[in-house]
Residue, then its C-alpha position, 0 to 999 in steps of 0.5 A: m403839237h397834239i392837243l393830246d401830247i400837250f395834256k401828255a407832257h404836261p399835267t396841268t396846261f397854261s394857255f392865252e387866247f387872242f382874237p384877230p386885229k382888224t387893223d394892220k398896226s394892231s396886228s402888229d401890235l397883238f404880235r409884239n404883244i405874242e412874242q413877249l408872252q412867249v418866253l412864258q412858255p405857254s402850253f398853248v395860244s388859241v386865236t378867235y373866230g368871226a363867223g360870215g367873212s368877219t374874221r375868217e381870214r384874219t384869222h386863219d393868218l395870223v394863226i400860220r404866223i404864229q404856226s410859223e414864227t414861233n415856238l408856240t402852238a395854235v389853236s383855231h377856233l372854228t364856229c358852226v353859223c354861216h358855214g356848209m358842208d364844203d366850206l368846213a370841208s375846206i377850212l379845215d384842209r385848209y388847216a391841216s396844211s398849214g400844220i394847224e394839228n388843234i380846233l376848238a368847235l363852238g356853236g358862234d352867234p351870226p355876225r352883228n350885221l346878218v339879223d334875219y340869217n336862217r340857221a337853216n343854212d348851216a352844216f350843224q346846228y349845235a357844236d355836237g355836229l361840228v366836233a364829230f366831222i373834225k374829227s371824220r376829217t384825216s387827210e394825207a397832210n394830217p393822218r392822226g385827225f385834228g385834236i378838238g376843245v369845246a366851250g363849258f359855261p360854269e356859270g350855266h349857260p343862259a340858253t339853257p336855263n335846264r341845267l340838267n339839259e345844259m350838261d347832256h349838250l355838254k356830255r353830247k360834245v365829249d361822245a362826238g370826239a372833244d378832247y378837252i373843255c376849256t370854260q367861259l371866265f368865271f370870277s368866283n371858283a365856287d361856280f368852276y368846282d361846281f360845274r367841274e363836279r356836274c362833268e365828272y357826275a356827268g360821266i364827263k372825263v376829259p382834262i377841263l381847263a379855268g378861263i380867266m380875265p383879269i380886270t384891267r384899267d380898261t376894262n367895262i364891267s357892263r360892256m364884259a357882262e354882255l360880251a361874257l353872256g351874264a358873266r356873275f361878277p362876286a360883290r366883294l370883287l364889286k366893292s374893291l373897285d369900287r373902294c378905287g373910284d377913278d384911278p385906272e391903276a388901282r382898279e387894274r391891281v385888283g384886277i390883278h389880284w383877283a385873279t391871282e387868288q383865282c388863280r392861286d386857288l385854282l392850282d391847290n385844288n388841281v385844275r387841269g389847265l388855265h386859259f388866259y383870255t389875254l384882251n390881245r394884250s401881254d401886261a396882266t397876262r404877265r404879272i399873274y405868273e409874277n405874283l405866284g412867285v414864277k417867271d413861267s408857266v414851266g415853274l408853274r407846273q412845278s410849284 
């Protein structure tokens, strides 16, 4: 389903994000988790993407499998990094012919094995150019064109310390044709509400989805902060985790409780959508749904 139809049908969307596994066994485990989450009837699911060939084929294979073997709508990520114009056109044509209607357009980072990669070889240096290119790609297989999402950063993007400039960059992505914004994960809702107000002030009117990642027993907070471009952890959350000591189950309970209360507050304040970074697991997300008192996202939309 096209993302615009999803937003039209659901006043509040609920979505999950997965990343392509590196082995056949982990692929089987992931698909088992996807099938478990399918009963929650998410609005859509998205699949991350590695530039430079690192996970490109696995991303495509996973997106197509979700599209063909489940009743879920799949959104594929796509980055500017390591792609020339012909390469991007080929990827998009392949998605269109496979029935994929939605893309999350990102700037992206070069793969770690390409230390001296020259970004001058890329067709686009920034995501707004990629958004405009995706918007222009219509075909017999995809006459309506792709639905397009872009990233937002409630805590600020580390590459753009000037937050006024940051909002200018985001506005350019929306003006280029983005249909919605999906935020990086955050742990303080105040950051999200401030970001939402900044968007409104900048004249950005597309739906903004809040990125939620529950802390689990295996979560390495330092690693999470690094991967999430410096995510901030509120002192209350850190103190709660410290009280758990070396008990991994207690840490997971604290993490799931914190994420549940984030979601409850966001829903009470008219969030347009909740996007769960699942880390390819189903348990934490299912428990958050249970804590909210419903069995599926349909129930959440009615609560």
